C-alpha positions as CSV (number, residue, x, y, z in Angstrom):
1,A,0.0,0.0,0.0
2,A,2.8,2.4,0.9
3,S,4.7,1.7,-2.4
4,G,1.5,2.3,-4.3
5,R,0.9,5.6,-2.6
6,E,4.5,6.6,-3.3
7,S,4.1,5.6,-7.0
8,L,1.0,7.6,-7.4
9,S,2.6,10.6,-5.6
10,R,5.6,10.5,-8.0
11,R,3.3,10.3,-11.1
12,H,1.1,13.1,-9.7
13,P,3.3,15.4,-7.5
14,M,0.7,18.1,-7.2
15,T,-2.2,15.8,-6.3
16,L,-3.3,15.4,-2.7
17,T,-2.4,11.7,-2.2
18,R,-1.9,10.2,1.2
19,S,1.9,10.5,0.9
20,V,1.7,14.2,0.2
21,L,-0.8,14.7,3.0
22,D,1.4,12.8,5.5
23,R,4.4,14.9,4.5
24,W,2.6,18.1,5.4
25,L,0.9,16.8,8.5
26,H,4.3,15.5,9.7
27,R,5.8,19.0,9.3
28,G,2.8,20.8,10.8
29,A,2.7,18.5,13.8
30,C,6.4,19.1,14.4
31,A,5.9,22.8,14.2
32,I,3.0,22.6,16.7
33,A,5.1,20.6,19.1
34,A,8.0,23.0,18.8
35,V,5.7,26.0,19.5
36,F,4.3,24.6,22.7
37,L,7.7,23.4,23.9
38,V,9.2,26.9,23.5
39,T,6.0,28.4,25.1
40,A,6.5,26.2,28.1
41,L,10.1,27.4,28.5
42,V,9.0,31.1,28.1
43,Q,6.1,30.6,30.5
44,Q,8.4,29.2,33.2
45,W,10.8,32.1,32.6
46,L,8.2,34.8,32.8
47,D,6.0,33.3,35.5
48,P,8.0,30.5,37.2
49,L,6.4,27.8,39.3
50,D,8.3,26.1,42.0
51,Y,9.0,22.9,40.1
52,P,12.0,21.0,41.4
53,P,14.6,21.7,38.8
54,T,15.3,18.0,38.1
55,V,11.6,17.5,37.4
56,F,11.1,20.4,35.1
57,W,14.3,20.0,33.1
58,T,13.9,16.3,32.8
59,W,10.6,16.8,31.0
60,V,12.1,19.5,28.9
61,A,14.9,17.2,27.8
62,L,12.4,14.4,27.0
63,G,10.3,16.9,25.0
64,V,13.4,18.0,23.0
65,C,14.4,14.4,22.3
66,V,11.0,13.2,21.1
67,W,10.6,16.4,19.0
68,V,13.9,15.6,17.3
69,W,12.7,12.1,16.7
70,A,9.4,13.4,15.2
71,L,11.4,15.8,13.0
72,A,13.6,13.0,11.7
73,D,10.4,11.0,10.9
74,A,8.9,14.0,9.1
75,L,12.0,14.5,6.9
76,R,11.8,10.9,5.9
77,N,8.0,11.0,5.7
78,R,7.7,7.7,7.6
79,E,4.4,5.9,7.2
80,I,4.0,5.3,10.9
81,P,4.9,8.5,12.9
82,W,6.5,6.9,15.9
83,G,8.2,10.1,16.9
84,L,4.9,12.0,17.1
85,R,3.4,9.2,19.1
86,A,6.3,9.6,21.5
87,V,5.5,13.3,21.6
88,V,1.9,12.6,22.6
89,V,3.0,10.2,25.4
90,V,5.7,12.6,26.8
91,A,3.2,15.6,26.6
92,I,0.6,13.7,28.6
93,G,3.2,12.6,31.1
94,A,4.2,16.2,31.6
95,G,0.6,17.2,32.4
96,L,0.2,14.3,34.7
97,T,3.4,15.2,36.5
98,H,2.1,18.7,37.1
99,V,-1.2,17.3,38.6
100,I,0.4,14.6,40.7
101,G,2.9,17.2,42.1
102,G,0.0,19.4,43.1
103,W,1.5,22.6,41.9
104,G,-1.8,24.1,40.7
105,L,-1.8,27.4,38.8
106,S,0.5,30.4,39.1
107,A,-0.4,33.5,41.1
108,I,-1.6,35.4,38.0
109,G,-3.6,32.4,36.6
110,S,-1.5,31.7,33.5
111,T,-1.2,28.2,32.1
112,P,1.5,26.3,34.0
113,P,4.5,25.3,31.9
114,L,4.0,21.5,32.2
115,I,0.4,21.9,31.3
116,Q,1.5,24.1,28.4
117,A,3.8,21.3,27.3
118,M,0.9,18.9,27.3
119,A,-0.9,20.8,24.5
120,P,0.7,19.0,21.6
121,A,-0.9,15.8,22.8
122,F,-4.4,16.7,21.8
123,A,-3.3,18.8,18.9
124,V,-1.5,16.0,17.0
125,A,-3.0,12.8,18.3
126,G,-5.4,12.5,15.4
127,F,-2.4,12.1,13.0
128,A,0.0,10.4,15.3
129,F,-2.4,7.6,16.1
130,S,-5.8,7.9,14.4
131,P,-8.6,10.4,14.2
132,R,-10.6,8.3,16.7
133,S,-7.8,8.5,19.2
134,S,-8.4,12.3,19.5
135,V,-11.5,11.4,21.6
136,V,-9.5,9.5,24.2
137,V,-6.5,11.9,24.2
138,G,-8.7,14.9,24.3
139,L,-10.7,13.5,27.2
140,L,-7.5,12.7,29.1
141,C,-5.9,16.1,28.5
142,G,-9.2,17.9,29.4
143,T,-9.4,15.9,32.6
144,I,-5.8,16.7,33.5
145,Y,-6.3,20.4,32.9
146,A,-9.5,20.5,34.9
147,L,-7.8,18.8,37.8
148,A,-4.9,21.3,37.6
149,E,-7.4,24.2,37.8
150,W,-9.8,22.7,40.4
151,P,-7.9,23.7,43.6
152,V,-7.6,27.4,42.5
153,A,-10.5,28.0,40.2
154,P,-14.3,27.7,40.5
155,P,-15.5,24.2,39.5
156,L,-17.5,25.5,36.5
157,I,-14.4,27.3,35.1
158,A,-12.2,24.2,35.6
159,V,-14.7,21.9,33.9
160,G,-15.2,24.4,31.1
161,S,-11.4,24.6,30.5
162,G,-11.2,20.9,30.3
163,A,-14.2,20.8,27.9
164,I,-12.4,23.3,25.6
165,M,-9.4,21.0,25.4
166,L,-11.6,18.1,24.6
167,G,-13.4,20.1,21.9
168,S,-10.1,21.3,20.4
169,S,-9.0,17.7,20.2
170,L,-12.2,16.6,18.5
171,V,-12.0,19.4,16.0
172,A,-8.4,18.5,15.1
173,G,-9.2,14.8,14.8
174,G,-12.3,15.5,12.7
175,A,-10.3,17.7,10.3
176,I,-7.6,15.1,9.9
177,D,-10.3,12.4,9.3
178,L,-11.9,14.5,6.5
179,L,-8.5,15.0,4.9
180,F,-7.8,11.2,5.1
181,R,-11.2,10.5,3.5
182,A,-10.4,13.0,0.7
183,T,-7.0,11.4,-0.1
184,R,-8.6,8.0,-0.3
185,K,-11.1,9.2,-2.9
186,V,-8.3,10.9,-4.8
187,E,-6.1,7.8,-4.8
188,H,-9.0,5.6,-5.9
189,A,-9.7,8.0,-8.8
190,L,-6.0,7.9,-9.8
191,A,-5.9,4.1,-9.5
192,D,-9.0,3.8,-11.7
193,R,-7.5,6.2,-14.2
194,W,-4.2,4.3,-14.3
195,S,-6.0,1.0,-14.7
196,A,-8.0,2.4,-17.7
197,H,-4.8,3.7,-19.2
198,E,-3.1,0.3,-18.9
199,A,-6.2,-1.4,-20.4
200,V,-6.0,0.9,-23.4
201,E,-2.3,0.3,-23.8
202,R,-2.8,-3.5,-23.6
203,S,-5.6,-3.4,-26.2
204,S,-3.5,-1.3,-28.5
205,A,-0.5,-3.6,-28.2
206,R,-2.7,-6.6,-28.8
207,A,-4.2,-5.0,-32.0
208,E,-0.7,-4.1,-33.3
209,H,0.4,-7.7,-32.6
210,M,-2.6,-9.2,-34.5
211,E,-2.1,-6.8,-37.4
212,F,1.6,-7.8,-37.7
213,W,0.8,-11.5,-37.8
214,D,-2.2,-11.1,-40.2
215,G,0.2,-9.3,-42.5
216,L,2.8,-11.9,-42.2
217,V,0.4,-14.8,-42.9
218,H,-1.1,-12.8,-45.9
219,D,2.4,-12.4,-47.3
220,K,3.2,-16.1,-47.0
221,V,-0.1,-17.2,-48.6
222,L,0.4,-14.8,-51.4
223,G,3.9,-16.1,-52.0
224,A,2.7,-19.7,-52.0
225,L,0.0,-18.8,-54.6
226,R,2.5,-17.1,-56.8
227,L,4.7,-20.2,-56.5
228,A,1.8,-22.3,-57.6
229,A,1.1,-20.1,-60.6
230,R,4.7,-20.4,-61.7
231,S,4.9,-24.1,-61.2
232,R,5.1,-26.3,-64.3
233,T,4.4,-29.7,-63.0
234,D,1.6,-31.2,-61.0
235,T,3.9,-32.0,-58.2
236,D,5.1,-28.4,-57.9
237,R,1.5,-27.1,-57.9
238,L,0.5,-29.7,-55.3
239,A,3.4,-28.6,-53.0
240,A,2.5,-25.0,-53.4
241,T,-1.2,-25.7,-52.6
242,V,-0.2,-27.6,-49.4
243,A,2.1,-24.7,-48.3
244,A,-0.7,-22.2,-48.8
245,A,-3.2,-24.4,-46.9
246,A,-0.6,-24.7,-44.0
247,D,-0.1,-20.9,-43.9
248,K,-3.8,-20.3,-43.7
249,S,-4.3,-22.8,-40.9
250,G,-1.3,-21.3,-39.0
């Protein structure tokens, strides 16, 4: 299946095949992960929480490693985005670490850095795993965010913030699902077109082959008849007649 998509992509470089879509989704997902990773660092610098340095910088280092892995996959356009899957796992782990540590929100109510680092999980899960996975990942991220806000924010606001994360994940997964469906339709149309083209080429080659052999047989029969006309004895004429009959049956 992968080689077929690559073949279609090479023949139609401007067509939205699955290979072309994967290439751009890979790059976009890497860009999203990089933005939220940098945002988490800036957030900790502008409005620092009292994370233990080993905890915060361990998750930052993991985030950088899996982002580099995802970027390498994007450059090679790997069929299975293992790097992005690792990004989702690490991002969710960062959010859970924040909740388990009980750090809550900052004094000015800005999004905590490790929660900020969790954002790529629901943003890219639809491509990293499948569009349906966005439901599970979005629900998990929304719950983590609601739990982080619960100690310092009214319950309605905490639940509403979690619902926004879930909704964002569903929208991202739905958009990716629509793109996947569109590429399948395009690839089917290209495959049908290519099959029709091959059928026409085979029919044309078969017709040319038959025309060649018909001409060859015609020339042999005509030559045998000429030989019969020039023959002077009954034996010669009989031999020519037999040769002409053999050419016709062949």
